[in-house]
Each structure stands twice: as structure tokens, then as C-alpha cells.
N, C-alpha and C positions, 0 to 999 in steps of 0.2 A: 454837411455839418453846419449848424447855424451858429455864427459867431456874433456876439453882441459887445459893443463898446460899453464898458461900465465906468462909473466914477466912484472914487473913494477918498479916504483921508489917510495919508501916510504920516509917520512921525520921524523927524530928523533927530537923530541921537548921536552921541559920540562914537557909537559903534556902527553907524550906517543909517540909511533910510529904511525904516521898518514898515512893512505892510503885510498883513495876513501871515504872521510868523516867519517872514522871510526878510533878508537884508539886501539892500540895493546900494549902488553907488553910481556916480557919473562924473565926467570931467568937470562939469560946472560946479558940483558940490566940492570937489577937490580944489579947484582954482579959487573958489570963493571961501574956502576954509569952513564949510558948514559944520564939519565934524568937530573941529577945534572949538568953534563957537558954541556948539551944543555941549561940549565938555565944560567950557568955562561958564556959560550962562544958562544952561539947561536946554531941554528939548523944546521943539515947536512942531506944529502941524502944518501940512501942506496938502492942497487938493491934487489928486492924481487921477489918471485915466488908465484903464487896462482892458485887454481883450478877455472875454469870459473864458476862453479855452487856453490861454497862454499867460503864465505869470513869470516867465523868465525875464520879461521886460515890463516896466510900467512907464507911464508918460506923464510929463509935467509941462504945463504951459508957462513959459518964462519970456517976458518981453515979446509977446506975440510969436514966439517960436516954440516948437515942440522939442523938449529935451527928453532923451531916453535914459532911464535908469536901468542898469543891468544888475541881475541878481548876483549876489556874492555867495559862492559855495564854500563854506567853512567846514573843515573837518577838525574837530577838537581832539588833540591827542589825549589818551588817558593820562590821569594824574601820575601813575607809576612811570610812564615814559618820560614825562616832564621831569620828575624827580631824578630818574636815572641820568637824563641829559645834564641836569644841573650838577650832579655829583661828578660826572665825567669832565665837565668844564673846570670845576674846582680842582680836580686831580691834575689836569693838564697845566693849570696855572701854578700849582705847587711844584710840579716837575720843571717847568720853565724857570721858576725862581731858583731852584737848586742848581740848575745848569748855568744860569747867568751869573750867580754869585761867585762861584770859583773862578770863572773867566774874568770877572771884574777885578778880583784880587790879584790874579796873575798879571794883568795889565799894569797894575800899580807898581809891581816889583821890577 
């Protein structure tokens, strides 16, 4: 198999480093708060390198060192599951409030 090193442009966003419809992250981006900066100030572009047959990692040259960006695998839960989860949390909060109110009243007596 013939593997070629390719170069491209990735976008740093609040949701990760985006390249070819994939999201990536790395310790450098987290340490330097790239995602927070992108959220506050907007996205920016960075030059990257990648292997033509492997997109689970892409590479960035930073201060003469190669930084590896790792692909983020996100599985978005369906909206109905999120809604059900939210309702469950709200129900548990109401139950906890009912339980703690009578106990607080008993402690005062």
C-alpha cells in the first residue's frame, strides 16, 4: 500500500479541531485553551499534515515539534433520550425536595 503524507488546513473551533468532517483534540489545545479562545474570539485556521490512508490522527508543527491531534468519536444521543433524561433529573430533584423539607421541619421542633 502506498501511503502519502498530505497537508491541509484545519479549523480550531469551540467544539474541537475540525478537518474533513471530523473533530480532533490534543493535550496542547487543552493546555493552551484553544477551544475556550475559539468560543470567545471565533475560529481560526492552522496548517496540518496527515497520512493519506489514516485520518484517526493528524499532525501539527508547533515550536519545531510535531503535535498529534487525535480524532474525537462523538455519538450524539437522540433528542428523545435527552428529553427523557432531563425529565428524570427534574423528577428526582422534586422527590429530593419533598424528602428534605419534612426532615428540616422535624429538626426545628
